[in-house]
N, C-alpha and C positions, 0 to 999 in steps of 0.2 A: 503493500501498498504506499501512496506517496507520502513523503515526509510532512508535506505541509499543503492545507493546514495542519496542525497538530489536533489529534483528538484530544478533546477535552476530558478530565476528568469526571466521572458521574455526578459525584459531591458538589461538583462547581456550577451545574445547573437541574441538580433534583431540587424538586420544592421543599424547602426550609431544610436543603442537604440532608433530607432524611434517605438512609439506607439501611435495608434492602426497599428499594422502591416497589409498592404496589399499585397495580394498575387495575382499576375493578370497574366493571359496567356491563349493560348488556350485549349481548351479541349483537342485536339489532335495536336502533332507536325505531319504537314502532308508533308510540303516539305521544302527544305532550305529555298527558297525565304520567305514563309508565316511565318516560324519561325523568320527571321532576321527581316522583316518588320514588324509584331507585337512588336517585342521586341524592335527595335529601339524606335516607338513611346510611348512604356509604358515607358520606359526610361527618356524622356521628364516627366512624372509626378513625381513631387517630393515626392508624397505619395507611390507609387510604390516602394517597396524596393529587392522583390523577385518575380523572373519570373516563372512560373507554365506551364507544359506542360504533357501531358500523352505521354508516349511513347510506354507502351504495353496496349492495352485496352482489359480489358475481356467484351466482349460482349454476350447479352444474346442467341443469336442464330450465328451459324457458317456462315461464307461466308460473312458477314460484316466486314468492314473496322478494322481491330485489333491493326494496330499502324505500325510506322517504322521501329520499333526497334532501335540496337544500332547506325544507321545512324543516328538517331533522336538528340542522346545523340551530336555527333560530332557538330551537328549544335547549340547546346545549349551551347556547350561549346566555341563558336566562337561566339555566342551573349555575353557572360559574356565577355571574352576578349574585346571586342569592347566595351560595356557600363559600366561594372561592376556591372551589375545585379546580384543578387545570383540566385541560380536556386533550383529548387524542381520538383520530379516528383513521380509517384507512382510507389512502388516496391511490388511485390506477390509473391515472391519465391528466395530462397538465389542466382539464377544466376542473377535475376534483381540487387540487393543490390552488386554484384561483379563487374557488369559493369557500374552502377551508380559511384562506388567509382573509378574505374580506369577511368573516364571521369569526376571525380571532381565535381561531385554534392553535391550543400552545405548541402541539406536537403531533406529527402524522407518523403512521407506520407504511409500510408497504410489505402486502400480503403476498402469501407464497406461490401463488398464481401469477402474479405479476413479473415474481422474482424469475420465475423459469424463462422470460423471454427479455433478453437482454436489450431488445429493441424498445420495450415499453420502459425498461429502466432507465436507458438513456433520455427516453423524452421526458420522464419524470426528472432526472438530473439538470437537464437542460433549463427545464422550469424552475427548479430551485436555487438557480446560480443568483448569486445576491440577496437570496433569503438568510434570515437567522434565526432557524427554528430547528430544533431535534428532529432526527428523523432516524425511526427505527427500522430495521429491514429484518422481516422474518425469514426463515431457511426456505428453500425450495422444496417441493413436493418429495420430490426424490433425495436421497441420499448424494448429494454433489457439493462438497465442501467448493470446489473452484467454482462454481455457480453461484454459490451463496456468497464468496469472499470477491467475485466480480462484481454482484450486484452493489457491495459495501463501497467496493474501490470505485465505481462510478459515481456513487453519491459524496463520496469524501472528496474526488476531483472536481466536484461540482462547487467546492468551499463548504461544505458541510462539517463542523466541526464537531457540534454536538450530536454524534452519532452511536447508536447502540445496535447490537444484533438480536434478535427474538427467534428463541428456541421452540419450537412448536411440534417438533416431532417429525418423523417421515413416513409417507406410505411405506407399506412394508405389506408384502404379496402373500407371507406365511400367516396363519392362527397365532394371535397377540390379544391380551387383555385388555390392548389400547386402541383407542381410536387409530392414532399415527404413533408410532414405536418412537421411542425416545431416542436411542443410538448415542448413549451420552458420549462415546469415542468421538463422535465428530463436533459437537461444541466445544469440547475439552481440546482437541488439535486446534480448532479456531482460535481458542486461547493461548495456545502455546504460540501460534504461528503469528496472532495480534496481539500480544499482551496488553496494550491499553486499550482496547474495546471491551467496554461494558457488555455483558449476555444477561439479557431477561428471558425467564423460562415462561411461555406460555403451557399453563398446566392444564386449562380448560382443552384445549386441541389436542393435547398429548393423550389425556383420559380418554375424551369422550364421554365420560361416565362421572357423577357425583362421588361415588364410592373409594374413586382412587385417586382423589385430589389430594388429600392430605398426604397421602405417601410419596408423591412424586412433587408435591410442594417440598416437603422435608428434605428430599435427597436433592433436589436443585438448590437449597440453600445449603446443605452441606459440601455440594461440589464448589461452594463459594460462586454461584450466580449473582449477580449485582440485585435482582428483585423476580418478581412473579406478575404475569398478567392473568388474570382471574374472570371469568364470565359470570356478571353477577344480574339477576334479575327481580324485580317486585314479586312477580309470579310465575317463576319458572316453569312448570309444567304446563303453563298456555302459553309460552313464548312461540313467537312464529319462527324462528330458526334455533337450530341446537338447543331444544328445550332438555335433553339429558344430560347436558353437561354444564348446565347453568346451576348456581347456588341462591337462595336467596341471600340478603345483607345480614340477615340474623343469624344464619348457619354461616357466612362467611365470618363472621364477627368470632364464632365459636371454632370456627377451621384456623383462624389466624391466632387463637389463643394457645393452640398445642403446639405451633411450631416454635422451634429453639433456634435463635440465631446465635450461633457460635462464635467465638473468637478468632479472628485470623490468625493465630500463632504457628501453625504447623507450617511445613514447606507445602507450596502447591505443587510443585515438582513431585512432592512425594504424593500429595494425593492424588494428581492424574494418573501417577505410574500404578497406583493401588487399583484406580477405576479401569485402567488399560486393562489389568488381571483379572479384577471382576468383570469386566465385561466378555472376557475371554472365557470364563466359567459360563457365564450365561448361554455362550455361542455353543460351549461343549455340552450344556446340559441338554439344550434344545436337539443338537444331534444324538444325546444318550437316548432321549425321548422318541426320537424318531426309529433309532434302532429297535429300541425295546418294542413299538408298536409293530413294526415289521418281522420282528421275531414271533409275537404273538400271533401275526397271520399266517405264519409259516406253521408255529404249533397248530391253528383250525386246520390248515391242510393237512398234517398229517392226522390228525383226528379223525377228519371226513375218511381219509386213505384207510387208515384201519379200520373204521367201523364198515366200510365198503368190503372189506375183505376178512371181516370177521377176527380182528385180532385184537385182544385184550389193551386197555389204555397202560396201564403200569408195565413197563417191560425195566424189571431191576437191575437185568446186567449192564443194558444202556446207561442206566441212572449210574450207575456204580461207576461205569467207564469215565462218564462225564464229569464227575465228580473229580476225579483222580485229575483228569486233563485239565481241567478249567483252572483246578487249586494249583498245580503245576506251573502252569503258563502265567496265572496271576501272580502267584510269590515271586516270580522268577522278574516281574516288573517293581517288585517293592512292595505289595499289597498286602495286609494283614490275612492273616489266613484264617481267624475266625469271622471277620468282617466278609471276606469271600464267600465262606460257608454260611453264614446268614443271608447274603445276597442270593446266591446259588438255590438254597432250600425255598426262599418266597420265591422265586422265579419257577422252582420245579413245581411248589403247589399252586401257584395260579394256573401255569401249564395244565395239571391235571384237572382242575376245576372247569376251565374251558374246553377242554376234551370232552369230560363227561355231560357239561352241557350239550356238545354235539351228539354225543350218543344217544342222548335222552329227548332228542327234540321229537321224536317220531312219537313219542309217550306223551306227549303235551297234550 
């Protein structure tokens, strides 16, 4: 990233110098009443300094709710006059920037769908030249660090020195409890390459569900990210967009009360290395689960084949040989014998149960 202008430290432009920065508000501005009621309750939470709301909503398919447009900016400006909360919204084209500036929105974010297109990002960068406003850049939908860095570099070269990245997770084709897999190793690498760049974690888009928000928020803080973006709605169950991941201001208050903001006394290199190792364990565990699932598929095929040929389920000679063989292999790799025995016995017991169910299918 170009050394000039230098990226400003987050504490120099945070409201009241607050860190971690908490940005909260609804996924979408829907009505004046919803914007004001949500904002008034969020303003009572001392940790919340910035109010977020989507004004223009890029939907995957047409005919869905695509935002209220400029009228929503008027509601947000009214909220700021009443509560003092700073404001942020997503901008996806130069006209959005023009309108947001007109209504004195304090900071902008560039969304994941826009970041994937360097042409769109460059158009935004041109429109931001000469503007003194913080800009937050979300990661692209795909786990492409260079694409994310490229968007940040384009905005930075336009003269924006109040700059931060937003980690909102990545599209992941495999099954996951998350809406967007966090893939923590990617924002960690971003911080290694750009150590002066603040990183804020959008826990709502990572989780996609309320019950996972607290654990992801705590992990984000433990990894020394500089703040959290959290979607909060006065009536989350009836939100027009992303209802499952939004929480009420009162539930947000409870969530924030559980979070531990640790002193940053440890070496960041130590923490990054530790997270790299933990990420490797997560990947290995995923591979282990896939191998176990495939093993059970083969066990089922064996059970069906035994049934076809009128062969008993339990084959003691085979079981004894397998135990001796697997123990020898595992112990040669440094694994504990008792651990291996417990694991093998559990796997064998589950295999017998599966084949028994296959043998009994015709009796049901």
